[in-house]
C-alpha positions, 0 to 999 in steps of 0.5 A: 734498856730502859729503867722506869722510876719515881723520883721524890723531891722533898722540901723543908718550908721551915717551922709551922708550930710548936705542939706536943707530939703524939709518939715522943710525948714532949713539946716539939718544933713541927716542920712543914715537909712538902714532897712532889714525885714525878715518873721519871724515864732516864733523866726525863721527867714525865709527869709531876704530881701535886704538892703533898705536905706533912708536919714532921716532929723535929725530935722523933720524925713523927709526921701528919699529913696536911693538905698544902692549901692549908698552909697559909690558914 
């Protein structure tokens, strides 16, 4: 029997900014976290989605969604 599933790839692109986190209320380093998903059939990648990016708090893990096109602005 063949199983279908979704595979996610995550990359840490490094520190993007120092900002007061809305959740832990402390100045924290926020990292660019890029994700890409692919639909898999056994070990064959059938499709790729576009990269999505978040800013993640280095203290508590709080994430803010960011358009990947804004990374270099």
